[in-house]
C-alpha positions as CSV (number, residue, x, y, z in Angstrom):
1,M,36.9,96.5,172.1
2,F,38.8,99.6,172.0
3,K,42.0,99.9,174.3
4,R,43.7,102.8,175.8
5,S,47.4,102.9,176.9
6,V,48.0,102.9,180.2
7,A,49.6,106.5,180.0
8,A,46.6,108.1,178.3
9,T,44.1,105.8,180.6
10,V,46.1,107.6,183.8
11,A,46.0,110.9,182.0
12,L,42.2,111.0,181.4
13,T,41.7,109.7,185.1
14,T,43.5,112.5,186.3
15,L,41.6,115.2,184.4
16,A,38.3,113.5,185.6
17,T,39.3,113.7,189.2
18,V,39.9,117.1,189.2
19,G,36.8,117.7,187.9
20,L,38.4,119.3,184.1
21,A,36.2,118.9,180.9
22,V,37.9,115.8,179.0
23,P,38.3,116.3,175.4
24,S,36.7,113.9,173.5
25,S,35.9,113.0,170.0
26,A,32.4,111.8,171.2
27,A,31.3,114.3,172.9
28,P,28.1,116.1,171.9
29,P,28.5,119.0,169.5
30,G,27.3,121.5,172.0
31,T,25.8,125.2,171.7
32,A,26.6,128.6,171.9
33,G,26.1,130.1,175.5
34,A,23.9,133.1,175.7
35,P,25.6,136.3,175.8
36,G,24.0,137.2,179.0
37,V,21.8,136.1,181.9
38,G,18.6,137.9,181.0
39,D,18.8,141.2,182.9
40,T,16.1,143.6,181.6
41,I,18.5,146.3,182.6
42,W,21.7,145.2,181.5
43,P,21.1,142.4,179.2
44,Q,24.6,142.1,177.9
45,L,25.8,141.5,181.4
46,G,26.8,138.0,182.6
47,N,26.8,135.2,180.8
48,G,24.9,131.7,180.0
49,G,26.0,128.2,179.7
50,Y,28.1,127.9,183.1
51,D,28.5,129.1,186.5
52,V,31.4,130.7,187.9
53,V,33.3,128.6,190.7
54,D,36.3,130.5,191.3
55,Q,38.6,132.7,189.6
56,R,42.2,134.8,190.1
57,L,42.8,137.9,188.7
58,D,46.3,139.1,188.2
59,L,47.0,142.7,187.6
60,R,50.5,143.9,186.9
61,F,51.2,147.9,186.5
62,A,53.8,149.6,184.9
63,K,56.0,152.2,186.3
64,G,54.0,155.4,186.4
65,L,50.7,153.4,186.6
66,A,49.6,154.3,183.3
67,K,49.3,151.0,181.7
68,Y,48.7,147.6,183.0
69,T,48.3,143.8,181.7
70,A,46.0,141.4,183.3
71,T,45.1,137.8,183.4
72,T,41.9,136.3,184.3
73,T,42.0,132.6,185.5
74,L,38.1,131.8,185.3
75,T,37.3,128.1,186.7
76,A,33.3,127.3,185.8
77,R,31.5,124.6,185.3
78,A,29.1,124.1,182.1
79,T,24.9,124.3,182.3
80,Q,25.1,122.8,179.1
81,N,27.0,121.6,176.2
82,L,29.0,124.3,175.3
83,S,30.4,124.7,171.6
84,S,31.5,128.5,172.8
85,F,30.6,130.9,175.6
86,D,31.1,134.2,176.3
87,L,33.2,136.5,179.0
88,D,32.3,140.3,179.6
89,L,35.0,142.7,178.3
90,L,35.0,146.2,176.8
91,G,38.2,148.3,176.0
92,P,41.0,146.3,177.1
93,T,42.9,144.6,174.1
94,V,43.1,140.8,174.2
95,T,46.8,138.8,173.9
96,G,45.6,135.5,174.3
97,V,42.8,132.9,175.1
98,R,42.9,129.5,176.5
99,V,40.5,127.0,177.7
100,N,42.0,123.9,179.8
101,G,45.6,125.3,178.9
102,V,44.9,125.0,175.1
103,P,44.8,127.9,172.7
104,A,41.5,129.0,171.9
105,A,39.7,130.5,169.0
106,W,38.1,134.3,170.4
107,K,36.5,137.3,168.8
108,S,35.4,140.8,170.5
109,T,32.3,142.6,169.8
110,P,31.3,146.1,170.3
111,Q,28.7,145.3,172.6
112,G,31.3,144.2,175.0
113,E,31.5,140.0,174.4
114,L,34.6,138.0,174.3
115,V,33.3,135.2,172.1
116,I,35.4,131.8,172.8
117,T,35.5,128.8,171.0
118,P,37.2,126.1,172.5
119,T,39.3,123.5,169.9
120,K,36.2,120.8,171.8
121,S,33.3,121.5,173.1
122,V,32.7,121.7,176.8
123,R,30.6,118.9,178.3
124,K,27.5,119.7,180.5
125,H,28.2,119.5,184.6
126,L,32.0,119.4,184.2
127,R,34.6,122.2,185.0
128,F,36.7,123.9,182.6
129,V,39.3,126.7,183.0
130,V,39.6,129.5,180.7
131,R,42.9,131.7,180.5
132,V,42.5,135.4,179.1
133,D,45.1,138.2,178.8
134,V,44.7,141.5,178.4
135,R,46.8,144.8,178.2
136,N,45.2,148.4,178.6
137,D,45.8,151.9,180.0
138,V,44.8,153.2,183.3
139,S,42.3,156.2,182.6
140,E,44.2,159.5,184.5
141,V,41.1,161.8,185.6
142,S,40.4,165.2,187.0
143,E,38.7,165.7,190.5
144,N,35.8,167.2,188.5
145,S,35.5,165.2,185.3
146,V,32.9,162.6,184.5
147,L,34.1,159.3,186.1
148,P,34.6,156.4,183.6
149,P,33.8,153.1,184.8
150,G,36.6,150.5,185.5
151,L,40.0,151.5,187.0
152,V,41.3,155.1,187.3
153,R,44.4,157.1,188.3
154,Y,44.3,160.3,190.2
155,E,47.4,162.0,192.2
156,G,49.3,158.9,192.1
157,F,46.4,156.4,193.3
158,V,44.9,153.9,191.3
159,Q,41.5,152.9,192.2
160,A,38.5,150.9,190.5
161,L,35.1,152.0,189.9
162,N,33.0,149.2,188.8
163,Q,29.3,149.7,189.6
164,P,27.5,148.6,187.8
165,S,29.5,147.3,184.8
166,G,33.0,148.4,185.1
167,A,34.7,145.3,185.9
168,R,34.9,144.2,182.5
169,K,36.5,147.5,181.3
170,I,39.6,146.2,183.4
171,L,39.9,142.6,182.6
172,A,37.5,139.4,181.4
173,V,34.8,138.4,183.6
174,S,31.3,137.3,183.9
175,D,30.1,141.0,185.2
176,H,27.1,140.4,187.0
177,P,26.2,139.7,190.5
178,A,24.4,136.9,189.8
179,Q,27.9,135.0,188.9
180,K,29.4,136.0,192.0
181,A,32.5,133.6,192.9
182,P,35.4,133.5,195.3
183,S,38.1,135.3,194.1
184,T,42.1,135.8,194.2
185,F,43.8,139.1,193.3
186,A,47.4,139.3,192.5
187,V,48.7,142.8,192.0
188,T,51.9,143.5,190.9
189,A,53.4,147.2,191.2
190,P,56.6,149.0,191.4
191,S,57.9,148.4,195.1
192,E,57.7,152.1,196.4
193,L,54.0,152.1,196.3
194,N,51.7,149.7,198.1
195,S,48.8,147.6,197.0
196,I,45.6,146.3,198.1
197,A,42.2,144.5,196.7
198,N,39.3,142.5,198.2
199,G,40.2,139.6,200.8
200,K,42.8,138.7,203.2
201,L,46.7,139.3,202.1
202,I,48.1,135.5,201.7
203,G,51.3,136.5,200.2
204,T,53.8,138.8,199.1
205,T,56.8,138.6,196.9
206,T,59.3,140.8,195.3
207,S,61.5,140.6,192.2
208,G,63.6,143.3,191.2
209,D,62.1,146.7,191.8
210,M,58.3,145.3,191.2
211,T,56.1,143.5,194.6
212,T,53.3,141.4,194.2
213,R,50.7,141.0,196.9
214,V,48.1,138.5,196.6
215,F,44.6,138.5,198.4
216,R,42.2,135.9,199.0
217,E,38.2,136.7,198.9
218,R,37.0,133.3,200.2
219,P,33.1,134.5,200.4
220,R,31.7,135.3,196.9
221,I,32.0,138.5,195.5
222,A,30.1,140.3,192.5
223,P,32.4,141.8,190.0
224,E,30.9,145.3,190.6
225,L,32.4,145.1,194.3
226,M,35.8,144.5,193.5
227,Q,38.4,146.9,194.5
228,I,42.2,147.3,193.4
229,G,44.2,149.8,194.7
230,V,47.7,151.1,194.2
231,G,49.5,154.2,195.3
232,P,51.3,155.8,198.4
233,F,49.2,154.7,201.1
234,T,49.8,152.9,204.8
235,V,47.8,149.9,205.5
236,V,46.3,150.2,209.4
237,H,45.2,147.0,210.9
238,R,42.8,147.1,213.8
239,K,40.4,144.6,215.6
240,G,36.3,145.1,215.4
241,P,33.6,143.1,217.4
242,H,34.3,139.6,218.4
243,G,38.0,140.0,216.8
244,L,36.4,140.9,213.0
245,P,39.6,141.8,211.2
246,L,39.8,145.7,210.1
247,R,42.2,147.5,207.8
248,Y,42.2,150.7,206.2
249,A,44.6,151.8,203.1
250,V,45.0,155.7,204.0
251,P,47.1,157.9,202.2
252,T,50.7,158.2,203.8
253,A,50.7,162.0,203.9
254,Q,47.2,162.1,205.3
255,L,47.2,159.3,207.9
256,S,47.6,161.4,211.0
257,A,44.4,163.3,210.0
258,I,42.3,160.4,208.8
259,E,43.5,158.0,211.5
260,P,41.5,159.2,214.3
261,Q,37.8,158.8,212.3
262,L,38.6,155.1,211.3
263,K,36.8,154.3,214.5
264,S,33.5,155.1,212.7
265,F,33.9,152.1,210.7
266,D,34.3,149.7,213.9
267,E,31.2,151.9,215.4
268,S,28.9,151.2,212.3
269,V,29.9,147.4,212.6
270,R,28.4,147.0,216.0
271,Y,25.6,149.2,215.2
272,L,24.0,147.2,212.7
273,E,25.4,143.6,214.7
274,K,22.7,144.6,217.0
275,L,19.8,145.1,214.4
276,L,21.0,142.4,211.9
277,G,23.2,139.8,213.4
278,R,26.7,139.2,212.9
279,F,28.9,140.8,210.4
280,P,28.5,138.7,207.1
281,G,32.3,139.1,205.6
282,A,35.7,137.9,206.4
283,E,37.1,141.6,207.2
284,A,35.8,145.1,207.0
285,G,37.5,148.3,206.4
286,S,38.2,150.9,203.7
287,Y,40.4,152.3,200.7
288,I,40.6,155.9,201.2
289,T,41.9,157.8,198.5
290,P,42.3,161.6,197.1
291,L,39.3,160.6,194.4
292,G,37.7,158.4,196.5
293,G,33.9,157.9,195.4
294,E,32.2,156.4,198.3
295,L,31.3,152.7,197.3
296,E,30.5,149.9,199.1
297,T,33.5,147.6,197.6
298,Q,33.3,144.1,199.7
299,G,35.2,144.4,202.7
300,L,36.9,147.3,201.5
301,T,34.7,150.3,201.6
302,M,35.9,153.2,198.8
303,M,36.1,156.7,200.6
304,T,37.0,160.0,200.0
305,A,40.4,161.1,201.6
306,S,39.1,164.9,202.5
307,A,35.7,163.4,203.8
308,M,37.7,161.2,206.0
309,T,39.2,164.0,208.2
310,K,38.0,165.8,211.4
311,E,36.7,168.7,208.6
312,G,35.2,166.5,206.5
313,F,33.3,164.6,209.5
314,E,31.9,168.0,211.0
315,N,31.1,169.4,207.7
316,N,29.8,166.3,205.4
317,G,27.8,163.9,207.8
318,T,30.7,161.5,206.7
319,A,29.7,159.2,209.6
320,G,26.2,158.7,208.2
321,V,28.0,158.0,205.1
322,V,30.2,155.5,206.6
323,L,27.2,153.7,208.0
324,H,25.8,153.4,205.0
325,E,28.3,151.8,203.1
326,V,28.6,149.4,205.8
327,A,25.0,148.5,205.6
328,H,25.9,147.3,202.4
329,E,28.0,144.5,203.8
330,W,24.8,142.8,204.7
331,F,22.4,144.2,201.9
332,G,24.1,144.1,198.4
333,N,27.5,142.5,199.4
334,S,26.6,139.2,201.2
335,V,23.4,139.5,200.0
336,S,23.7,140.5,196.0
337,P,20.9,141.2,193.7
338,R,19.7,138.6,191.3
339,R,18.9,141.1,188.6
340,W,19.8,144.8,188.6
341,S,15.8,145.6,188.9
342,D,16.3,144.2,192.5
343,L,18.9,147.1,193.7
344,W,16.2,148.7,195.8
345,L,17.3,145.7,198.1
346,N,20.7,147.1,198.0
347,E,20.1,151.0,198.2
348,G,16.9,150.7,200.2
349,H,18.0,149.1,202.9
350,A,21.5,151.3,203.2
351,V,19.3,154.6,203.3
352,F,16.9,153.4,205.9
353,Y,19.6,152.0,208.2
354,E,21.4,154.9,207.6
355,R,18.2,157.5,208.9
356,L,17.7,155.0,211.5
357,W,20.7,155.3,212.9
358,A,21.0,159.4,212.4
359,E,17.7,159.3,214.6
360,G,19.6,157.5,217.5
361,E,22.9,159.7,217.1
362,F,21.7,162.8,216.6
363,G,18.1,162.9,217.1
364,A,17.0,163.2,213.2
365,N,13.3,162.1,213.2
366,L,12.7,159.4,211.0
367,I,9.8,159.9,210.4
368,D,9.6,163.9,209.4
369,G,12.3,162.6,206.7
370,M,10.1,159.8,205.4
371,R,7.3,162.4,205.2
372,S,9.4,164.7,203.3
373,D,10.1,162.3,200.8
374,Y,6.9,160.7,200.3
375,E,5.1,164.3,200.0
376,N,7.8,166.5,198.7
377,R,9.5,164.1,196.5
378,G,6.9,161.1,195.7
379,N,6.6,162.1,191.8
380,E,10.5,162.7,191.2
381,I,11.5,159.5,193.1
382,L,9.4,157.6,190.4
383,A,10.1,159.3,187.4
384,Q,12.4,156.5,186.4
385,G,10.1,154.0,186.8
386,P,8.7,151.6,189.9
387,I,11.2,151.2,192.8
388,A,11.5,146.9,191.6
389,A,10.8,147.6,187.6
390,P,13.0,150.5,186.9
391,D,12.6,151.6,182.9
392,P,16.2,151.8,181.5
393,S,15.2,154.2,178.7
394,K,14.8,156.5,181.2
395,W,18.8,156.9,181.8
396,T,20.3,158.8,178.7
397,G,23.9,160.1,178.2
398,H,26.7,159.5,180.6
399,L,24.1,158.2,182.9
400,T,23.3,155.3,180.9
401,D,26.4,153.7,182.3
402,I,24.9,154.2,185.7
403,R,21.6,152.8,185.3
404,P,19.6,151.6,187.3
405,Y,20.8,153.7,190.5
406,G,18.3,156.5,190.8
407,D,16.1,158.0,193.6
408,A,13.4,154.9,193.3
409,Q,16.0,152.4,194.5
410,Y,17.6,154.9,197.5
411,S,14.5,157.0,198.9
412,G,11.8,154.8,197.2
413,G,13.4,151.6,198.4
414,S,13.7,153.3,201.8
415,L,9.9,154.4,202.0
416,A,9.0,150.9,201.1
417,L,11.0,149.3,203.9
418,F,9.3,151.8,206.1
419,A,6.1,151.3,205.1
420,L,6.3,147.3,205.9
421,R,7.6,148.0,209.4
422,Q,4.5,150.5,209.9
423,E,2.3,147.7,208.3
424,V,3.7,144.7,210.3
425,G,5.3,146.4,213.6
426,V,8.7,146.6,214.6
427,P,9.5,143.5,216.0
428,T,8.1,141.6,213.1
429,F,10.0,143.8,210.7
430,E,13.4,143.5,212.6
431,A,12.7,139.6,212.5
432,I,12.1,139.8,208.7
433,E,15.7,141.6,208.1
434,R,17.1,139.0,210.2
435,A,15.9,136.0,208.2
436,W,16.8,138.1,205.2
437,V,20.3,138.5,205.7
438,R,20.7,135.0,207.2
439,R,18.6,132.9,204.7
440,Y,20.6,134.6,201.7
441,A,24.2,135.0,203.3
442,N,26.7,135.0,200.7
443,S,24.3,134.5,197.7
444,T,21.9,136.2,195.5
445,A,18.1,137.0,196.2
446,G,15.3,139.1,194.5
447,T,12.2,141.2,195.3
448,E,10.1,138.1,195.1
449,D,12.2,136.1,197.4
450,Y,11.8,138.8,199.7
451,I,8.3,139.3,199.2
452,R,8.2,135.4,200.1
453,L,10.1,135.4,203.0
454,A,8.7,138.5,204.6
455,S,5.3,136.8,204.4
456,A,6.8,133.5,205.8
457,V,8.1,135.5,208.8
458,A,4.8,137.9,209.3
459,H,2.4,134.7,208.9
460,R,0.3,136.5,206.5
461,D,0.3,137.0,203.0
462,L,2.2,140.4,202.5
463,G,2.4,139.9,198.3
464,P,-0.2,142.6,197.7
465,F,1.0,145.3,200.0
466,L,4.6,144.9,198.9
467,R,3.7,144.8,195.5
468,S,1.9,148.0,195.6
469,W,4.8,149.9,196.7
470,L,7.7,148.2,194.7
471,Y,5.8,148.0,191.3
472,G,3.2,150.3,191.6
473,K,3.5,154.0,189.4
474,T,2.2,156.3,192.5
475,F,2.9,155.7,196.0
476,P,0.1,153.7,197.9
477,A,-1.1,155.0,201.7
478,M,1.3,155.1,204.6
479,P,0.0,152.6,207.1
480,G,-0.2,154.8,210.1
481,Y,-0.3,158.3,208.2
482,P,-3.5,158.5,205.9
483,D,-3.0,162.2,205.9
484,W,0.4,162.2,203.7
485,K,-0.3,163.1,200.4
486,V,2.0,163.0,197.3
487,G,2.6,166.8,196.1
488,P,1.5,167.8,192.7
489,K,3.9,167.1,189.5
490,S,6.3,169.9,189.4
């Protein structure tokens, strides 16, 4: 009988106790993990063969913010015996890869796959840790340029634009909402600047003229919702309903002009909690920059500084934009789309609740708005495919980077929700919505999940009705409004 030394036995037992993969010559050879999760819109995003359990993302910015280095430390659980596996990475230069502390072979592909081959196969069901070090430049942009996905630099501020596939252009991740995970962010930057990221600030250290701030986002977060901010801003802290922490990173030079409008986030949370239940995240707030570009980055909504001034609120309807983005904390952030074709569940809901809020706040007629979309824009809305089955070939040029964000997912999704509300009545519709955000909180879900849940709550099969709206190439008749007619194609 083979006997190990006591030291070897203890070492192996320790590794097994913490759940890491134990190298073994007897381990099955394994096969390569798939280079994607099977998404029809973004086939190369996400990865097969493992589930992400947790991750730490370290970014270190040089003076001037033009360059950075980054480290991904990802903990995963193998779902098969893995001889190799992928992470998503497109652009940054790899400087090192380790699996369970041991250097691993790797290669980058033009399609944005980082293929990693550990020295030993990783056994199915066991956890493993992969570390990837990279370096890269931060893209400097102008106000009117086509904004590239990933990290950008504008007027001394750095921000992330990750939807739908920008995280892989910053550092190595599994860049798909289906593989969301709790995350830690460590941001190191020149001490004269501030830094921020998703999650609660849990530590600050200074070494020489550089300061590192560490943030922990305990709820699971999709890579497209991650935010990394560096710049001359001030962080303002407030308390929302039931003590909900609110924080706002505001350009210091514009603090006095913007601060009075920050209450709109608190007001939006309170309005939506009355309809949907308690806020699903650990905190809310905003990262406000000169460039901006309104995005629902989780717990830290991206907003444009000029839009957050008193004049911006009066001239641009910023209060409605804030409500829209806060609605995403329920729809998209907490309940994330299982596949990108399910994007209407994010954007359709945000548009619907923005319009519902505008009706109560400003007297905007919800029915008139829905009729206008249905009759005047029906063909335009569905030009890129059905609401829940967009055609990726319809996004061309630079729009390829933002597929499937289009009219069908925004206005079309909102129309489908309004049609459901008409079909089942307001009380049942509200019960469906509350059940949805409660059932799939901190998780992912898709169109068919919504159909099944809606049917269960309504105690009737809503499948044929909802599928006619979500997968049809034309709009069905609107319940209660048979006189609505989609206009001729232009």
